KOLDO-932907 format. One line per field, with one value per residue: residue number from 1; chain; residue in one letter; x, y, z of N, C-alpha, C in turn. Coordinates in nm, 4 decimals, padded with zeros to 6 digits, always signed. Layout:
num c(NUM;...)
cadena c(A;...)
residuo c(A;...)
nc1 c(X;...)
nc2 c(Y;...)
nc3 c(Z;...)
cac1 c(X;...)
cac2 c(Y;...)
cac3 c(Z;...)
cc1 c(X;...)
cc2 c(Y;...)
cc3 c(Z;...)
This chain:
num c(1;2;3;4;5;6;7;8;9;10;11;12;13;14;15;16;17;18;19;20;21;22;23;24;25;26;27;28;29;30;31;32;33;34;35;36;37;38;39;40;41;42;43;44;45;46;47;48;49;50;51;52;53;54;55;56;57;58;59;60;61;62;63;64;65;66;67;68;69;70;71;72;73;74;75;76;77;78;79;80;81;82;83;84;85;86;87;88;89;90;91;92;93;94;95;96;97;98;99;100;101;102;103;104;105;106;107;108;109;110;111;112;113;114;115;116;117;118;119;120;121;122;123;124;125;126;127;128;129;130;131;132;133;134;135;136;137;138;139;140;141;142;143;144;145;146;147;148;149;150;151;152;153;154;155;156;157;158;159;160;161;162;163;164;165;166;167;168;169;170;171;172;173;174;175;176;177;178;179;180;181)
cadena c(A;A;A;A;A;A;A;A;A;A;A;A;A;A;A;A;A;A;A;A;A;A;A;A;A;A;A;A;A;A;A;A;A;A;A;A;A;A;A;A;A;A;A;A;A;A;A;A;A;A;A;A;A;A;A;A;A;A;A;A;A;A;A;A;A;A;A;A;A;A;A;A;A;A;A;A;A;A;A;A;A;A;A;A;A;A;A;A;A;A;A;A;A;A;A;A;A;A;A;A;A;A;A;A;A;A;A;A;A;A;A;A;A;A;A;A;A;A;A;A;A;A;A;A;A;A;A;A;A;A;A;A;A;A;A;A;A;A;A;A;A;A;A;A;A;A;A;A;A;A;A;A;A;A;A;A;A;A;A;A;A;A;A;A;A;A;A;A;A;A;A;A;A;A;A;A;A;A;A;A;A)
residuo c(M;N;L;A;P;K;Y;H;D;I;L;E;T;L;T;T;K;M;A;W;I;I;Q;R;V;G;G;Q;R;C;L;S;A;Y;P;A;A;K;Y;K;L;R;K;I;R;K;I;F;V;G;T;K;G;I;P;H;L;V;T;H;D;A;W;T;I;C;Y;L;D;P;L;I;K;V;N;D;T;I;Q;I;N;M;E;M;G;K;I;T;D;F;I;K;F;D;T;G;N;L;C;M;V;T;D;G;A;N;L;G;Y;I;G;V;I;I;N;R;E;R;N;P;G;S;F;D;V;V;H;V;K;D;A;N;N;N;S;F;A;T;Q;L;S;N;I;F;V;I;G;K;G;N;K;P;W;I;S;L;P;Q;G;E;G;I;R;L;T;I;A;E;E;R;D;K;R;K;A;T;K;Q;S;S;G)
nc1 c(+03.0096;+03.1725;+03.3966;+03.5974;+03.8288;+03.6929;+03.9201;+04.1376;+04.3864;+04.5807;+04.7394;+04.7530;+05.0160;+05.1715;+05.4479;+05.7370;+05.8178;+05.6026;+05.3242;+05.0702;+05.1863;+05.1006;+05.1177;+05.1500;+04.9380;+04.8858;+04.6971;+04.3036;+04.3568;+04.6095;+04.5144;+04.4593;+04.7430;+04.8757;+04.9293;+04.8699;+04.6520;+04.4494;+04.3412;+04.2351;+04.3645;+04.2492;+04.1308;+04.0466;+03.8346;+03.5993;+03.3547;+03.0407;+02.7115;+02.4730;+02.1322;+01.9463;+02.1682;+02.3977;+02.6632;+02.8742;+03.1813;+03.3260;+03.5375;+03.8150;+03.7898;+03.5170;+03.3742;+03.0846;+03.0629;+02.9228;+02.8914;+03.0764;+03.5165;+03.5190;+03.8014;+03.9002;+03.9506;+03.9321;+04.1455;+04.2904;+04.4082;+04.2135;+04.1965;+04.0462;+03.9369;+03.8739;+03.7573;+03.5067;+03.4664;+03.5009;+03.6074;+03.9235;+04.1975;+04.3678;+04.5505;+04.6399;+04.6912;+04.9108;+05.3034;+05.5704;+05.4577;+05.4964;+05.4340;+05.3033;+05.2454;+05.0617;+04.9470;+05.0320;+05.3221;+05.5672;+05.4693;+05.4333;+05.6383;+05.7600;+05.7613;+05.8199;+05.6229;+05.6694;+05.6002;+05.3212;+05.1579;+04.9333;+04.7378;+04.5515;+04.3009;+04.3493;+04.6022;+04.6391;+04.9975;+05.2542;+05.5089;+05.7604;+06.0244;+06.2161;+06.3507;+06.6191;+06.6667;+06.5786;+06.4226;+06.0871;+05.8039;+05.3956;+05.0146;+04.8168;+04.5721;+04.7081;+04.8625;+04.9059;+04.8320;+05.0102;+05.1820;+05.2250;+05.4783;+05.7710;+05.7315;+05.5531;+05.2360;+05.1797;+05.3187;+05.5813;+05.6723;+05.8881;+06.2202;+06.1449;+05.9952;+06.1719;+06.2797;+06.5880;+06.8066;+06.8884;+07.1849;+07.1950;+07.0448;+07.1608;+07.3911;+07.3898;+07.2253;+07.4668;+07.6373;+07.5101;+07.5205;+07.7728;+07.8560;+07.6961;+07.8172)
nc2 c(+12.8976;+12.9666;+12.8193;+12.8959;+12.8898;+13.0941;+13.2193;+13.3034;+13.3546;+13.1712;+12.8728;+12.4779;+12.3105;+11.9888;+11.9095;+11.7165;+11.6524;+11.5232;+11.7207;+11.9693;+12.3115;+12.6446;+12.8665;+13.1687;+13.3125;+13.4815;+13.8165;+13.8073;+13.8922;+13.7453;+13.4681;+13.4129;+13.4120;+13.2789;+12.9335;+12.7069;+12.7862;+12.7687;+12.4755;+12.2175;+11.8670;+11.5563;+11.2682;+10.9518;+10.7523;+10.5847;+10.4395;+10.4744;+10.3692;+10.5574;+10.6725;+10.6254;+10.4784;+10.7161;+10.7280;+10.8060;+10.9387;+11.0107;+11.1341;+11.2350;+11.3521;+11.3689;+11.4620;+11.4420;+11.3799;+11.3814;+11.2233;+11.0679;+11.0457;+10.7232;+10.6072;+10.6939;+10.5025;+10.4052;+10.5082;+10.6704;+10.9978;+11.3145;+11.5819;+11.9359;+12.2327;+12.4425;+12.7165;+12.6790;+12.4206;+12.1783;+11.8567;+11.8709;+11.7044;+11.3934;+11.2012;+10.8786;+10.6274;+10.4134;+10.2285;+10.4545;+10.6967;+11.0064;+11.0154;+11.0975;+11.0013;+11.0038;+10.9008;+10.7159;+10.5955;+10.6773;+10.9705;+11.2272;+11.1767;+11.2193;+11.0446;+10.8751;+10.5421;+10.2602;+09.9748;+09.8153;+09.6134;+09.3028;+09.2126;+08.9492;+08.9166;+09.1356;+09.4095;+09.6156;+09.6730;+09.8971;+10.0029;+10.2719;+10.4576;+10.7319;+11.0512;+11.0272;+10.7421;+10.6183;+10.3306;+10.2537;+10.1089;+10.1089;+10.1273;+10.1267;+10.2999;+10.5556;+10.6527;+10.9012;+11.0407;+11.2569;+11.3488;+11.3004;+11.1075;+11.1960;+11.5213;+11.7170;+11.7847;+11.9791;+12.2627;+12.1395;+12.0991;+12.2393;+12.0773;+11.8594;+11.6841;+11.4790;+11.3329;+11.3924;+11.2001;+11.2245;+11.2501;+11.3788;+11.6107;+11.7590;+11.8046;+11.9594;+12.1950;+12.2449;+12.3144;+12.5407;+12.7139;+12.7501;+12.8978;+13.0771;+13.3005)
nc3 c(-07.9542;-07.5715;-07.4434;-07.2975;-07.0146;-06.6816;-06.5610;-06.7672;-06.7315;-06.6076;-06.5498;-06.5049;-06.4221;-06.3875;-06.1272;-06.1621;-05.9188;-05.7548;-05.7340;-05.8406;-06.0008;-06.0392;-06.3192;-06.4682;-06.7001;-06.8431;-06.9035;-07.0498;-07.2782;-07.3436;-07.3760;-07.6760;-07.7478;-07.6118;-07.7110;-07.5974;-07.4113;-07.5877;-07.6188;-07.4933;-07.3808;-07.3575;-07.2477;-07.2878;-07.1487;-07.1613;-07.4215;-07.5721;-07.7118;-07.8004;-07.7651;-08.0466;-08.2377;-08.2378;-08.1170;-07.8298;-07.6080;-07.3335;-07.0683;-06.9074;-06.7290;-06.7385;-06.9430;-07.1653;-07.5107;-07.8275;-08.1445;-08.2512;-08.4120;-08.5507;-08.5714;-08.3115;-08.0176;-07.6116;-07.3966;-07.5650;-07.6651;-07.6523;-07.8957;-07.7495;-07.9024;-07.7280;-07.7205;-07.9480;-07.8642;-07.9497;-08.0726;-08.2295;-08.2903;-08.2210;-08.0637;-08.1529;-07.8413;-07.8623;-07.8974;-07.9183;-07.8878;-07.6966;-07.3342;-07.0118;-06.6555;-06.4664;-06.1877;-05.9037;-05.8218;-06.0029;-06.0429;-06.2617;-06.4102;-06.7147;-07.0350;-07.3121;-07.4690;-07.4358;-07.4431;-07.4163;-07.1491;-07.1280;-06.9304;-06.8499;-06.6370;-06.4473;-06.3955;-06.6981;-06.7778;-06.8138;-07.0053;-06.9974;-07.0839;-07.0314;-07.0794;-07.0090;-07.0324;-06.8417;-06.7731;-06.6210;-06.5131;-06.4977;-06.4217;-06.6607;-06.6549;-06.5300;-06.6856;-06.8893;-07.2760;-07.4721;-07.6881;-08.0077;-08.0885;-08.0344;-08.0328;-07.7970;-07.7425;-07.5460;-07.3035;-07.1312;-06.7864;-06.5714;-06.6122;-06.7766;-06.7136;-06.5660;-06.3343;-06.1411;-05.9137;-05.6106;-05.5253;-05.7881;-05.7584;-05.5947;-05.7296;-05.9208;-05.8320;-05.6543;-05.8971;-06.0091;-05.8088;-05.8063;-06.0514;-05.9986;-05.8480)
cac1 c(+02.9966;+03.2700;+03.4266;+03.7389;+03.8255;+03.7109;+04.0422;+04.2092;+04.5323;+04.5925;+04.7474;+04.8420;+05.0998;+05.2258;+05.6313;+05.7641;+05.7565;+05.3982;+05.2741;+05.0877;+05.2037;+05.0220;+05.1776;+05.0656;+05.0126;+04.9032;+04.5463;+04.2616;+04.4086;+04.7452;+04.4652;+04.5317;+04.8612;+04.9434;+04.8703;+04.7636;+04.5479;+04.3134;+04.2796;+04.2750;+04.3994;+04.1083;+04.1552;+03.9302;+03.7559;+03.5020;+03.2639;+02.9451;+02.6348;+02.3525;+01.9864;+01.9291;+02.2994;+02.4490;+02.8354;+02.9334;+03.2431;+03.3278;+03.6710;+03.9235;+03.7466;+03.3650;+03.2972;+03.0642;+03.0536;+02.8704;+02.9606;+03.2971;+03.5472;+03.5634;+03.8519;+03.8965;+03.9317;+03.9579;+04.2728;+04.3077;+04.3510;+04.2019;+04.2928;+03.9624;+03.9536;+03.8302;+03.6591;+03.4251;+03.4188;+03.4834;+03.7508;+04.0025;+04.2731;+04.3685;+04.6792;+04.5997;+04.7858;+05.0387;+05.3865;+05.6222;+05.4073;+05.5502;+05.3113;+05.2965;+05.2146;+04.9528;+04.9277;+05.1263;+05.4489;+05.6148;+05.3777;+05.5095;+05.7287;+05.7472;+05.8446;+05.7822;+05.5718;+05.8107;+05.5319;+05.2125;+05.1864;+04.7893;+04.6968;+04.3496;+04.2037;+04.4593;+04.6073;+04.7340;+05.1096;+05.3024;+05.6601;+05.7596;+06.1505;+06.2133;+06.4892;+06.7641;+06.6985;+06.5562;+06.3266;+06.0375;+05.6586;+05.3085;+04.9397;+04.7210;+04.5254;+04.8126;+04.9495;+04.7860;+04.9665;+05.0846;+05.2392;+05.2567;+05.6017;+05.8735;+05.6783;+05.4664;+05.1483;+05.1788;+05.4106;+05.6644;+05.6912;+06.0548;+06.2781;+06.0608;+05.9158;+06.2609;+06.2966;+06.6607;+06.7440;+06.8900;+07.2953;+07.1830;+06.9918;+07.2846;+07.5317;+07.3181;+07.3094;+07.6302;+07.6776;+07.5208;+07.5687;+07.9782;+07.8297;+07.6912;+07.9916)
cac2 c(+12.8686;+12.9568;+12.7546;+12.8519;+12.9212;+13.1413;+13.3577;+13.3111;+13.3233;+13.0296;+12.7557;+12.4205;+12.2089;+11.8933;+11.8557;+11.5493;+11.6346;+11.5410;+11.8514;+12.0429;+12.4681;+12.7194;+12.9218;+13.2954;+13.3146;+13.6406;+13.8328;+13.7836;+13.8715;+13.6463;+13.3565;+13.3767;+13.4787;+13.1397;+12.8418;+12.5758;+12.8286;+12.7400;+12.3901;+12.1516;+11.7152;+11.5053;+11.1248;+10.9222;+10.6812;+10.5461;+10.4813;+10.3886;+10.4158;+10.5848;+10.6348;+10.6276;+10.4518;+10.7951;+10.7459;+10.8850;+10.9172;+11.0048;+11.1541;+11.1383;+11.4955;+11.3337;+11.5620;+11.3495;+11.4442;+11.2763;+11.2047;+11.1449;+10.9795;+10.5753;+10.5730;+10.6999;+10.4734;+10.4374;+10.5653;+10.7867;+11.1908;+11.4456;+11.7604;+11.9893;+12.3598;+12.5494;+12.8288;+12.5930;+12.2690;+12.0920;+11.7693;+11.9073;+11.5856;+11.3056;+11.1002;+10.7712;+10.5293;+10.3600;+10.2598;+10.5664;+10.8502;+11.0634;+11.0718;+11.1723;+10.9291;+11.0996;+10.8412;+10.6114;+10.6196;+10.7733;+11.0616;+11.3393;+11.1355;+11.1941;+10.9787;+10.7586;+10.4673;+10.1375;+09.8465;+09.7446;+09.4251;+09.2934;+09.0982;+08.9098;+08.9551;+09.2244;+09.5755;+09.6216;+09.7833;+10.0285;+10.0435;+10.3489;+10.5228;+10.8663;+11.1325;+10.9824;+10.6471;+10.5432;+10.2731;+10.2458;+10.0668;+10.1975;+10.0555;+10.2007;+10.4103;+10.6674;+10.7060;+10.9975;+11.0265;+11.3758;+11.4088;+11.2420;+11.0945;+11.2515;+11.5980;+11.7057;+11.9287;+12.0598;+12.2927;+12.0645;+12.1914;+12.2583;+11.9828;+11.8076;+11.5406;+11.4055;+11.2876;+11.3600;+11.1145;+11.3464;+11.2836;+11.4402;+11.7432;+11.8153;+11.8118;+12.0489;+12.2517;+12.3075;+12.3528;+12.6898;+12.7505;+12.7977;+12.9240;+13.2359;+13.2963)
cac3 c(-07.7520;-07.5348;-07.3030;-07.1791;-06.8546;-06.6485;-06.5864;-06.8616;-06.6852;-06.4619;-06.6463;-06.4354;-06.4929;-06.3030;-06.1579;-06.1389;-05.7971;-05.7047;-05.6974;-05.9054;-05.9950;-06.1237;-06.3849;-06.4458;-06.8840;-06.9067;-06.9420;-07.1341;-07.4704;-07.3576;-07.4488;-07.8025;-07.7871;-07.6026;-07.7637;-07.5148;-07.3533;-07.6689;-07.6292;-07.3583;-07.3755;-07.2236;-07.1985;-07.3380;-07.0247;-07.2307;-07.5458;-07.5517;-07.8113;-07.6795;-07.8418;-08.2375;-08.2534;-08.1709;-08.0489;-07.7674;-07.5117;-07.2485;-07.0832;-06.7776;-06.6512;-06.7433;-07.0690;-07.2470;-07.6389;-07.9247;-08.2732;-08.2167;-08.5251;-08.5376;-08.5056;-08.1455;-07.9146;-07.5400;-07.3828;-07.6512;-07.6050;-07.8155;-07.8538;-07.7736;-07.8750;-07.5997;-07.7891;-08.0525;-07.7887;-08.0977;-08.1462;-08.3329;-08.3311;-08.1565;-08.0182;-08.0716;-07.7699;-07.9424;-07.8947;-07.9623;-07.8288;-07.5437;-07.2394;-06.8851;-06.5840;-06.3765;-06.0244;-05.8792;-05.7520;-06.0900;-06.0725;-06.3090;-06.5013;-06.8664;-07.1749;-07.4185;-07.4432;-07.5084;-07.4833;-07.3219;-07.1244;-07.1324;-06.8393;-06.8417;-06.4859;-06.4219;-06.4610;-06.8157;-06.7565;-06.9972;-06.9742;-07.0358;-07.0510;-06.9835;-07.1644;-06.9312;-07.1228;-06.7268;-06.7784;-06.5538;-06.5730;-06.4382;-06.4515;-06.7865;-06.5964;-06.5179;-06.8141;-07.0254;-07.4190;-07.4302;-07.7483;-08.1471;-08.0964;-07.8776;-08.0049;-07.7193;-07.7399;-07.4350;-07.2427;-07.0061;-06.7051;-06.5945;-06.5872;-06.8566;-06.6844;-06.5673;-06.1401;-06.0341;-05.7493;-05.4220;-05.5254;-05.9303;-05.7006;-05.5005;-05.8025;-05.9909;-05.7362;-05.6583;-06.0603;-06.0066;-05.6799;-05.8018;-06.1722;-05.9912;-05.8045)
cc1 c(+03.1261;+03.3401;+03.5080;+03.7103;+03.7946;+03.8472;+04.1398;+04.4038;+04.6812;+04.6203;+04.8457;+04.9148;+05.1420;+05.3402;+05.6630;+05.7924;+05.6713;+05.3466;+05.2381;+05.1437;+05.1110;+05.1434;+05.1009;+05.1244;+05.0194;+04.7387;+04.4709;+04.3116;+04.5650;+04.6466;+04.5143;+04.6227;+04.9198;+04.8738;+04.7965;+04.6589;+04.4043;+04.2626;+04.3298;+04.2923;+04.2964;+04.1915;+04.0279;+03.9221;+03.6518;+03.4282;+03.1626;+02.8350;+02.5013;+02.2724;+01.9847;+02.0415;+02.3978;+02.6094;+02.8424;+03.0788;+03.2616;+03.5079;+03.6733;+03.8218;+03.5828;+03.2386;+03.2134;+03.0078;+02.9967;+02.9103;+03.0850;+03.3709;+03.5235;+03.6767;+04.0071;+03.8919;+03.9583;+04.0991;+04.4022;+04.3354;+04.3252;+04.1910;+04.1195;+03.9788;+03.8372;+03.6922;+03.4983;+03.3403;+03.4195;+03.6011;+03.8047;+04.1349;+04.2657;+04.4734;+04.6192;+04.7510;+04.8094;+05.1745;+05.4719;+05.5990;+05.4901;+05.4182;+05.3444;+05.2325;+05.1575;+04.9013;+05.0435;+05.2249;+05.5987;+05.5353;+05.4458;+05.6439;+05.6948;+05.8252;+05.8135;+05.7488;+05.6701;+05.7427;+05.4228;+05.1563;+05.0118;+04.8262;+04.6098;+04.3627;+04.2793;+04.4580;+04.6497;+04.8797;+05.1307;+05.4075;+05.6533;+05.9562;+06.1631;+06.3329;+06.6623;+06.7716;+06.6655;+06.4114;+06.2416;+05.8647;+05.5026;+05.1798;+04.8872;+04.6330;+04.6157;+04.9189;+04.7985;+04.8927;+04.9263;+05.0911;+05.2536;+05.3978;+05.7105;+05.8253;+05.5326;+05.3477;+05.1446;+05.3017;+05.4596;+05.6580;+05.8503;+06.0907;+06.2847;+06.0734;+06.0232;+06.3390;+06.4689;+06.7011;+06.8681;+07.0439;+07.2723;+07.1495;+07.0920;+07.3979;+07.4640;+07.2832;+07.3653;+07.7034;+07.6316;+07.4759;+07.7625;+07.9479;+07.7891;+07.7731;+07.9764)
cc2 c(+12.9011;+12.9123;+12.7069;+12.9570;+13.0226;+13.2967;+13.3024;+13.3316;+13.2515;+12.9425;+12.6897;+12.3392;+12.1177;+11.8741;+11.7463;+11.5492;+11.6403;+11.6041;+11.8906;+12.2229;+12.5138;+12.8121;+13.0496;+13.2547;+13.4421;+13.7049;+13.7826;+13.7654;+13.8042;+13.5314;+13.3705;+13.3814;+13.3277;+12.9943;+12.7505;+12.6374;+12.8233;+12.6324;+12.3325;+11.9670;+11.7034;+11.3543;+11.0663;+10.7488;+10.5617;+10.5666;+10.4097;+10.4491;+10.4885;+10.6142;+10.6792;+10.5708;+10.6220;+10.7778;+10.8245;+10.8744;+10.9562;+11.0437;+11.1548;+11.2342;+11.4472;+11.4563;+11.4186;+11.4654;+11.3375;+11.2920;+11.1881;+11.0190;+10.8115;+10.5683;+10.6121;+10.5490;+10.4834;+10.4627;+10.6182;+10.9005;+11.2382;+11.5821;+11.8327;+12.1431;+12.4074;+12.6379;+12.7863;+12.4818;+12.1530;+11.9700;+11.8218;+11.8239;+11.5199;+11.2275;+10.9557;+10.6675;+10.3927;+10.3671;+10.3667;+10.6534;+10.8840;+11.0667;+11.0532;+11.0579;+11.0496;+11.0400;+10.7691;+10.6478;+10.7436;+10.8962;+11.1516;+11.3102;+11.1804;+11.1252;+10.9516;+10.5943;+10.3446;+10.0148;+09.8082;+09.6035;+09.3883;+09.1873;+09.0628;+08.8990;+09.0353;+09.3182;+09.5133;+09.7206;+09.7916;+10.0035;+10.1777;+10.4363;+10.6809;+10.8943;+11.0991;+10.8736;+10.5407;+10.4583;+10.2940;+10.1198;+10.0862;+10.1063;+10.1570;+10.3035;+10.4967;+10.6646;+10.7935;+11.0322;+11.2040;+11.4700;+11.2896;+11.1876;+11.1094;+11.4230;+11.6525;+11.7936;+12.0035;+12.1463;+12.1887;+12.1695;+12.1713;+12.1511;+11.8362;+11.6432;+11.4302;+11.4145;+11.2918;+11.2599;+11.2896;+11.3784;+11.3927;+11.6172;+11.8144;+11.8716;+11.9492;+12.1751;+12.3484;+12.3452;+12.4733;+12.7909;+12.8350;+12.8625;+13.0726;+13.2935;+13.2986)
cc3 c(-07.7574;-07.4239;-07.2549;-07.0391;-06.8331;-06.5681;-06.6520;-06.8643;-06.5963;-06.5560;-06.5166;-06.4535;-06.3694;-06.3132;-06.1243;-06.0322;-05.6927;-05.7487;-05.8500;-05.8663;-06.0877;-06.1842;-06.4324;-06.6565;-06.9423;-06.8773;-07.0570;-07.2940;-07.4563;-07.4345;-07.6176;-07.8627;-07.7346;-07.6370;-07.7604;-07.4752;-07.4665;-07.7380;-07.5665;-07.4317;-07.2841;-07.3182;-07.1910;-07.2336;-07.0797;-07.3318;-07.5352;-07.7170;-07.7793;-07.8164;-07.9576;-08.2532;-08.2628;-07.9999;-07.9776;-07.7132;-07.4441;-07.2033;-06.9327;-06.6839;-06.6356;-06.8282;-07.1029;-07.4165;-07.7024;-08.0544;-08.3548;-08.3623;-08.4671;-08.5041;-08.3821;-08.0554;-07.7503;-07.4763;-07.4729;-07.5954;-07.7070;-07.7438;-07.8692;-07.7665;-07.7941;-07.6396;-07.8470;-07.9363;-07.8611;-08.0596;-08.2500;-08.3926;-08.2325;-08.1319;-08.0638;-07.9202;-07.8114;-07.8689;-07.9493;-07.9571;-07.6759;-07.4802;-07.0888;-06.7984;-06.5200;-06.2084;-06.0186;-05.8515;-05.8707;-06.1359;-06.1325;-06.4429;-06.6622;-06.9291;-07.2312;-07.4162;-07.5281;-07.5653;-07.3646;-07.2880;-07.1002;-07.0564;-06.7714;-06.7177;-06.3896;-06.4454;-06.5860;-06.6945;-06.8330;-06.9419;-07.0385;-07.0323;-07.1356;-07.1307;-07.1247;-06.9604;-06.9732;-06.7489;-06.6392;-06.6288;-06.4589;-06.4895;-06.5895;-06.7871;-06.5677;-06.5813;-06.9215;-07.1612;-07.4295;-07.5656;-07.8911;-08.1062;-08.0096;-07.9139;-07.8551;-07.7852;-07.6372;-07.4082;-07.1795;-06.8994;-06.6859;-06.5379;-06.7133;-06.8449;-06.6391;-06.4369;-06.1593;-05.9066;-05.6890;-05.4493;-05.7016;-05.8836;-05.7122;-05.6439;-05.8862;-05.9334;-05.7585;-05.7561;-06.0519;-05.9277;-05.7563;-05.9534;-06.1192;-05.8826;-05.6834)
């Protein structure tokens, strides 16, 4: 069963400017040459036991998968092979793993999970530190784990998920302008 997308040459990526960009990957032949196009990462939203005691999981994009690994829990990320439609690997939601913020004021940031605050009766808060050692906090529902340790499982957008201040962007533009001529 081939579950690959209809248009093999387009890949969407989230940037730190709170926008999705479309990267051109190539034609259908490029699907086999581009490793990120062979699999897709999905966040686990819910796990339940269906009829006859069969465990099911529901992902962030409404996929339902049967017969999951008992080690997979809610908020973990699974890697699905797009050609076979099966789970090939998973990443635990744990401190020290690389994550991307998918919603909220810190949308597009990429960093390492420092800790998780459990707040009974309220939202759980996750503290993240990016590559520039800037720390920020966001709700647990806004976090998507994209790699084990510091190694990402997907290609990162330009800027590696680090949002620069306005002054830093200006200095960077000036430096590139002076170096080019």
